C-alpha positions in Angstrom: -16.3 4.9 39.9 -14.6 1.8 38.6 -12.4 -0.3 40.8 -10.7 -3.5 39.7 -9.2 -5.7 42.5 -6.7 -8.4 41.8 -8.1 -9.1 38.4 -6.7 -12.3 36.7 -8.0 -13.7 33.5 -6.8 -17.0 32.2 -7.9 -18.5 28.9 -7.7 -22.2 27.9 -7.6 -25.5 29.7 -5.2 -27.0 32.2 -3.1 -28.5 29.5 -2.7 -25.2 27.6 -3.4 -21.8 29.2 -2.8 -18.2 28.5 -2.8 -15.5 31.2 -4.2 -12.3 29.7 -4.4 -10.4 33.0 -2.5 -11.1 36.2 -3.4 -9.6 39.6 -4.3 -6.3 38.1 -5.5 -3.4 40.3 -7.0 -0.2 38.9 -9.2 2.7 40.1 -11.0 5.2 37.9 -12.6 8.1 39.8 -16.1 9.4 38.9 -16.1 12.0 36.1 -12.6 11.1 34.9 -11.5 10.3 31.4 -9.1 7.5 32.0 -6.9 6.0 29.3 -5.2 2.6 29.1 -2.5 2.2 26.5 -0.5 -0.8 25.5 0.7 -2.9 22.6 -1.4 -5.6 20.8 -1.7 -8.6 23.1 -0.9 -6.6 26.3 -4.4 -7.3 27.7 -6.2 -4.0 26.9 -9.3 -5.5 25.3 -9.6 -8.2 27.9 -9.3 -5.5 30.6 -12.1 -3.3 29.3 -14.4 -6.3 28.6 -13.9 -7.5 32.2 -15.4 -4.2 33.5 -18.9 -5.0 32.1 -18.2 -8.8 32.5 -18.4 -9.5 28.7 -15.3 -11.4 29.9 -15.7 -12.8 33.4 -12.4 -12.6 35.4 -10.9 -15.9 36.5 -10.2 -14.3 39.9 -10.7 -10.9 41.4 -13.5 -8.3 41.8 -15.0 -5.7 39.5 -16.8 -2.8 41.2 -18.7 -0.2 39.2 -20.7 2.6 40.9 -20.3 0.9 44.2 -21.6 -2.5 43.1 -19.6 -5.7 43.0 -20.5 -7.0 39.5 -18.7 -10.3 40.0 -21.2 -11.4 42.7 -24.4 -10.6 40.8 -26.8 -13.0 39.2 -27.7 -12.9 35.6 -30.7 -10.7 35.9 -29.0 -8.2 38.3 -26.0 -8.1 36.1 -28.1 -7.3 33.1 -29.7 -4.4 35.0 -26.2 -3.0 36.0 -24.9 -3.3 32.4 -27.5 -0.7 31.3 -25.6 1.8 33.4 -22.4 0.9 31.5 -22.3 2.1 27.8 -19.7 0.7 25.4 -18.5 1.7 21.9 -16.4 -0.4 19.7 -13.6 -0.1 17.1 -15.8 -1.4 14.2 -19.1 0.2 15.4 -21.2 -2.9 15.7 -24.3 -1.3 14.2 -27.4 -3.1 13.0 -26.9 -2.8 9.2 -30.6 -3.3 8.4 -31.7 -0.5 10.9 -31.7 3.2 10.4 -29.7 5.6 12.5 -32.8 6.3 14.6 -33.5 2.6 15.2 -29.9 1.8 16.0 -30.0 4.5 18.8 -33.4 3.4 19.9 -32.5 -0.3 20.1 -31.4 -0.4 23.8 -34.5 1.5 24.8 -36.7 -0.9 23.0 -35.0 -3.8 24.7 -35.7 -2.2 28.0 -39.4 -1.8 27.2 -39.5 2.0 27.1 -42.6 3.6 25.6 -42.6 5.2 22.1 -42.8 8.8 23.4 -39.8 8.3 25.7 -37.8 6.6 23.0 -38.6 9.4 20.5 -37.6 12.2 22.9 -34.4 10.4 23.9 -33.3 9.6 20.4 -33.9 13.1 19.2 -31.9 14.5 22.1 -29.0 12.2 21.3 -29.1 12.9 17.6 -28.5 16.6 18.4 -25.8 15.8 21.0 -23.7 13.8 18.4 -24.6 16.1 15.5 -26.6 13.6 13.4 -30.1 15.1 13.5 -30.1 15.3 9.6 -29.2 11.6 9.2 -31.7 9.8 11.4 -33.4 8.0 8.4 -30.1 6.8 6.9 -28.7 3.3 7.1 -25.1 2.5 8.3 -24.0 1.8 4.7 -24.8 5.5 3.8 -22.6 6.9 6.6 -18.9 7.7 6.9 -16.8 6.0 9.5 -17.0 9.0 11.8 -20.7 9.2 11.5 -21.0 5.5 12.3 -19.0 6.0 15.4 -21.3 8.9 16.4 -24.2 6.6 16.1 -22.4 4.1 18.3 -21.8 6.8 20.9 -25.4 7.9 20.8 -26.6 4.3 21.2 -24.2 3.7 24.2 -25.7 6.8 25.9 -29.4 5.9 25.3 -29.7 4.2 28.7 -28.2 7.2 30.6 -25.1 5.3 31.7 -22.8 6.6 34.4 -19.8 4.9 32.7 -18.7 4.8 29.0 -16.2 2.2 27.9 -14.4 2.8 24.6 -12.7 -0.2 23.0 -10.2 1.2 20.5 -13.0 3.6 19.4 -10.9 5.6 17.0 -8.5 3.0 15.6 -10.5 2.5 12.4 -10.7 6.3 11.7 -8.5 8.7 9.8 -6.6 11.4 11.9 -9.1 14.2 11.3 -12.1 12.1 12.1 -10.3 10.7 15.2 -9.9 14.3 16.5 -13.6 15.1 15.9 -14.6 11.9 17.8 -12.2 12.7 20.7 -13.6 16.3 20.8 -17.1 14.8 21.0 -16.2 12.4 23.9 -14.6 15.3 25.8 -17.7 17.4 25.3 -19.9 14.5 26.5 -17.7 14.1 29.6 -18.1 17.8 30.4 -21.8 18.1 29.7 -23.0 14.9 31.3 -20.3 14.3 34.0 -19.8 10.9 32.4 -16.9 8.6 33.5 -15.1 7.5 30.4 -12.5 4.7 30.2 -10.8 4.1 26.9 -8.2 1.8 25.6 -5.9 2.6 22.7 -2.4 2.0 21.3 -2.1 5.7 20.3 -0.5 8.2 22.6 -2.2 11.0 20.7 -5.6 9.8 21.9 -4.4 9.7 25.6 -2.7 13.1 25.2 -5.8 14.8 23.7 -8.5 14.1 26.2 -7.4 11.9 29.2 -6.9 13.0 32.8 -5.0 9.9 33.9 -3.4 7.0 32.0 -2.3 3.5 32.8 0.3 1.6 30.7 -0.5 -2.1 30.4 2.2 -4.7 29.5 2.0 -8.4 29.7 -1.2 -8.4 31.6 -0.2 -5.9 34.3 -0.1 -2.2 34.9 3.5 -1.0 34.7 3.0 2.7 35.1 0.0 5.0 36.0 -0.6 8.6 36.8 -1.8 12.0 35.6 -1.2 12.2 31.8 1.1 15.3 32.2 3.3 13.3 34.6 3.5 10.1 32.7 3.9 11.8 29.3 6.6 14.3 30.4 8.4 12.0 32.9 8.0 8.4 31.7 9.6 5.8 33.9 9.0 2.4 32.3 10.6 1.4 28.9 7.3 0.6 27.3 6.0 4.1 28.2 9.1 5.7 26.8 8.7 3.8 23.6 5.1 5.0 23.1 6.1 8.6 23.8 9.2 8.5 21.6 7.0 7.8 18.6 5.3 11.2 19.0 8.5 13.1 19.7 10.2 14.6 16.7 14.0 14.7 16.1 14.9 11.2 17.0 17.8 10.4 14.6 19.1 14.0 14.1 19.1 14.5 17.9 21.0 11.2 18.3 23.6 12.4 15.8 23.9 15.8 17.6 24.5 14.0 20.9 27.2 11.7 19.4 28.9 14.8 18.0 28.8 17.1 21.1 29.2 14.7 24.0 32.9 13.8 23.2 33.6 17.5 23.3 32.4 17.8 26.9 29.3 19.8 25.9 26.4 19.3 28.2 23.1 18.3 26.7 19.8 18.8 28.6 16.1 18.4 28.1 14.0 21.3 29.6 10.3 20.8 30.1 7.9 23.8 30.3 4.4 23.3 31.6 1.4 25.6 31.5 2.1 29.3 31.1 5.8 28.6 31.4 5.6 27.3 27.8 5.2 30.9 26.5 7.7 32.6 28.8 11.3 33.7 27.9 12.7 31.9 31.0 15.6 30.2 29.2 16.8 33.4 27.5 16.6 35.4 30.8 18.6 32.8 32.7 21.5 32.4 30.2 21.8 36.1 29.9 22.4 36.1 33.7 24.9 33.3 33.7 26.7 34.0 30.4 26.3 30.5 29.1 25.8 29.9 25.4 23.1 27.5 24.3 21.9 25.9 21.1 18.5 24.3 20.5 18.9 20.7 19.2 15.2 19.7 19.3 12.0 21.3 20.4 8.3 20.9 20.5 5.2 22.8 21.8 1.9 21.0 22.2 -0.8 20.4 24.7 -1.9 17.6 27.0 -5.7 17.9 27.1 -6.0 21.6 28.0 -2.5 22.1 29.4 0.2 23.5 27.1 3.7 22.2 27.4 7.0 22.6 25.7 10.2 20.5 25.6 13.6 21.8 24.4 16.7 19.7 24.1 19.6 22.1 24.3 23.4 22.2 24.6 25.0 24.5 27.1 28.6 25.7 26.6 30.5 27.7 29.2 32.5 27.2 32.4 31.2 24.2 34.4 30.2 26.4 37.3 28.2 28.7 35.0 26.4 25.7 33.4 25.6 24.3 36.9 24.3 27.7 37.9 22.2 27.8 34.7 20.6 24.5 35.5 20.0 25.5 39.2 18.3 28.7 38.2 16.0 27.0 35.7 15.1 24.5 38.4 14.4 27.3 40.9 11.9 28.6 38.4 10.1 25.2 38.6 11.3 23.9 35.2 12.2 20.3 34.9 15.8 19.9 33.6 17.1 16.5 32.7 20.7 15.6 31.7 20.7 13.7 28.4 23.2 10.8 28.2 
């Protein structure tokens, strides 16, 4: 488990200071994949580097696996860091070492014997799908393969926590998806707690259980990904999500055309098996209301399918109200669009 208590990080001297994090509190439960999303300069990288004390907080406490890292001496902290793996945006591999030796590096530093190193490296090569590339050098690998080496190296010391610092930002979309799938597989096989930071909502949506939105050094919204993604509250969260939602300008035009005519416009959210059911058609056939689909999407948040339809309802006001009520009775979320 990761617990951050009142974390503040200030850079600079008394004459000129910059506050990167301000009184931040955050808890990540054991076995979760927890995402932190925010714009550049919001404090994401500082936050994740404070967890293993690559950046020491100005104030506050960092607890990992029940240990207060901020109170440890140098040697004790070094021992605890072995239980916290980290992967980076630009891989940070040793260019003059083979794939095998890059993965073995943390074990050699820890003084492990050759037999243990060999067994562990071979196990990790299979886990990340690089068993045929062990003798290659980083310059001979693709970006996705380099990141797989980085993941294997981070897992060499059997950590309980894996930190991912913009781990997919340097990769193309297809490679990003393969790395996210690998991280999800590792989480499930090893029970590893994973915390990742990103500026891409797609990354959060694909594998995370919970998400926190960071803005100006503080958490402005946090919760299960399904809740935050489908019912965003803070303007920054809404901005991130709007990038991934199709139909922005055409929908705006439709609203401007229909609203003056008194036609109600609603966003209906379907979650889980509701996504594939004919609930909307059944309800409007009962109430006699006519509807038109203005925008729609079906996707998934991790393993949970969801759908969102923006529709217009035409009919008598009491029939439209009845339609909305019946949809809500079937546990659909119905939001009026202004």
